[in-house]
C-alpha positions in Angstrom: -118.8 0.8 59.9 -119.5 4.5 59.4 -122.7 6.2 61.3 -124.9 7.7 58.9 -125.0 11.6 59.2 -121.7 11.9 60.9 -118.9 13.7 59.0 -115.6 12.0 59.0 -113.0 13.0 61.1 -110.1 14.9 59.8 -107.0 15.0 62.0 -103.6 16.7 61.3 -100.7 15.5 63.3 -97.3 17.4 63.4 -94.4 15.0 63.8 -90.8 15.4 64.7 -87.6 13.4 65.5 -86.8 12.3 68.7 -83.8 14.5 69.9 -83.9 13.4 73.4 -83.1 9.6 72.6 -80.0 8.2 74.2 -79.1 6.9 70.7 -78.7 10.4 69.1 -75.5 11.6 70.7 -72.3 10.0 72.1 -69.7 11.4 74.0 -66.0 10.4 73.7 -63.3 12.4 75.2 -65.1 15.5 75.6 -66.6 15.6 72.0 -70.2 15.1 71.3 -71.1 13.4 68.3 -74.6 13.5 66.8 -76.0 10.3 65.0 -78.5 11.4 62.6 -79.1 7.9 61.4 -80.7 7.1 65.0 -83.4 9.9 64.4 -86.7 8.7 63.8 -90.2 9.6 65.1 -90.6 10.7 68.8 -92.3 8.1 71.1 -94.7 10.9 71.9 -95.7 11.5 68.2 -95.9 7.6 67.7 -98.6 7.5 70.4 -100.4 10.5 69.1 -100.7 9.0 65.7 -101.8 5.8 67.1 -104.3 7.7 69.1 -105.7 9.6 66.1 -105.7 6.2 64.2 -107.9 4.7 66.8 -110.0 7.7 67.1 -111.1 7.5 63.5 -111.3 3.7 63.6 -115.1 3.5 64.2 -116.6 6.4 62.2 -114.0 6.7 59.4 -111.8 9.8 58.8 -108.2 10.5 57.9 -105.1 11.3 59.8 -102.4 13.6 57.9 -98.9 14.1 59.1 -96.9 16.8 58.5 -93.4 18.0 59.5 -90.9 21.0 59.7 -88.0 18.7 59.9 -85.4 19.2 57.1 -84.1 16.9 54.5 -83.7 13.1 55.3 -85.1 13.6 58.9 -88.3 14.9 57.2 -88.5 11.8 54.9 -87.6 9.5 57.9 -90.4 10.7 60.2 -92.8 11.1 57.1 -92.3 7.4 56.1 -92.6 6.3 59.5 -95.9 8.1 60.0 -97.3 6.6 56.8 -96.1 3.1 57.8 -98.0 3.5 60.9 -101.2 4.2 59.0 -101.4 8.0 58.3 -103.2 8.8 55.2 -101.0 11.6 53.7 -97.6 13.0 54.7 -96.5 16.6 54.2 -93.0 18.3 54.5 -92.9 22.2 54.7 -89.5 23.0 53.2 -87.6 26.3 53.7 -88.3 27.0 57.4 -86.4 26.6 60.5 -88.4 25.8 63.1 -85.4 25.8 65.6 -84.9 29.6 64.9 -86.7 31.4 67.7 -87.5 34.3 65.8 -89.4 32.3 63.0 -90.8 29.9 65.5 -93.8 32.0 66.4 -94.7 32.8 62.7 -94.3 29.2 61.5 -96.6 28.1 64.3 -99.4 30.9 63.4 -98.9 30.1 59.8 -99.4 26.1 60.5 -102.7 27.1 62.6 -104.1 28.9 59.8 -103.1 26.4 57.3 -104.9 23.5 58.9 -107.9 25.8 59.8 -108.2 26.6 56.0 -108.0 22.8 55.3 -111.1 21.9 57.5 -109.3 19.9 60.2 -111.3 19.0 63.3 
C-alpha cells in the first residue's frame, strides 16, 4: 500500500554478466576457452535487483535495468532482470565499456542520463 504524499521511488540498476563465474572459462592443454552460453547476471547484480525490488515493495516505485553489454549478452542479462521483476530493460549500443579510454566518458554520460530521467 502506498503512503499518501510520498513520491514513488525510481531506481536505476546497471547490470552486467558474471565474467568471474567458473562456468565461463575452461582450460585444456594450455588453451583457454570462453563459454559465452554460461554468461548471465552476476550474483552481485541479482542481489542489487532483489534489494531494489524489496525497497519499492512497500511504497511503490519502479526498478529499471540498464546494461552496456553487447549483443546476446545484453539480451540475456536484461531478460533475466525483467524476469526478476524489473519494470524496464535498456541496452546501450555502440559503446565498449571495456575500453579504458571510453570507460570514464561512458560512466559520466550514464550518470547524466539517469539524473535527467529523475532517478532517486
